[in-house]
N, C-alpha and C positions, 0 to 999 in steps of 0.2 A: 606037131599038131596035125591031125588028119583033116580031111575036107569037111567031115560031118561036124566036128567041133568048131571049125572056123565058121561055118554057116550058123551054128547055134549062137556063137558069140556076136556075129554080125547082126543077127535078128534081135538079140538082147540089147545091143547098143542102139539099134534103131528104135526099139520100144522105149528105152530110157530117154532118148532124144525127144520123141513125141510127147512123153509125159512131162518133160521139162517145158516144152512149148505150151502145153495145155495150162500149166500152172501160171506161166507168164501172161498168157492170154486173158486170164481172169482179172488182171490189173487194168483199170480203165480210168479215163479222165472225165470228171463230172463238172459241168459248168452251169451257172445259174445266176439269178439276181435276187437280192433281198430288198423288199420294199415295205413301207408301212401301209396302213389301211387306206390312205389317200393316194397311194401309188407313188409316193416320193421314195427315192432310193435311201437305204439305210447304210451309211458309210461307217465302217468300223465294227460291223457285226461279226461275231465269232462263228465260224463254220468248222466243226470238228467231227471226225469219224467217231461214232458211238463206241465207247469203251477204250478209246485211244487217248493217250496223254501226249503223244508226239506228232500226230497227223492232223493238223488243223491250219486254217488260213483266216485272214480278216478281209472283209469286203472292201473294195476300193471306193473311190469317191462317187461312182455311179451305182454302188451296191452290188457290183459283179464279183464273183468268186470262181476260182478254178482249183479243183482238188483232185488228187489221184487216190483211187480206192482200189483195194484188192479184195476180191470175194464179194459176197452179198452182205453189205453193211448198211446201216442207217447213218444219216447225218443229223447232228444236233446243232441247231442254230439259235443263238442267244444274243441279246443286247439289253443294256440297262434300260428299264422302263417298259420293256416288252416281255410277254410270256415266252418262255423257251419252247421251241418246237422240235419234234423228232420227225424227220422226213424219211419215209421208207420207199416212196416212189421217186427214184432218182432221175426219172425222165421229166419230172416237174421242173420247168425252167424258171418260174417266178414264184418265190416264196413270200407270202404276205405275213408279216409279224403283226400281232394284235397288241394294243396297249395293255399293260398290266393294270389290274384294278387298284393296286396300291399306288399311291402318288409319292413323289419326292417332295418332302417338305423342306423349305429353306427359310430361315429367319435370321435376322441380324440384331446384334446388341451393340450399342455405342457405350464406350467407357467414358464416364462423366469427367474424370480427372485428366483425360488426354483427348487427342483427336483420333483415337483408334476406334475402329469398328470391326467387330468380329461377326463372321457369318457361320452358321451351323447348318448342316444338311442331315436329313434323316430319311432313309428309304423305308417306307412301311409305316 
């Protein structure tokens, strides 16, 4: 291999290394907190990268989450009894979930022939 071919291969290797670092640099960690309209933390809310079935987390007891995102993606945040939100501004640190207009109905029925009581739930 002559000197000219060596320099070409060296430059090609350097360019591939830079391209690899650029791809990895697009991956970032996003942190935030999910609260309700009164400012109370929402524990157990689901935070998922939009379009993903494998990249998601659940908020902790203080409503905090940390998730790794690659590229420019949105977050989908949901919890039972609240409307699902799609967040595109990932610099937003506090996400406020609004109560869903539909209410969770609960009713109980007591069985007359025994001491059993059955409770039923209906969402919507």
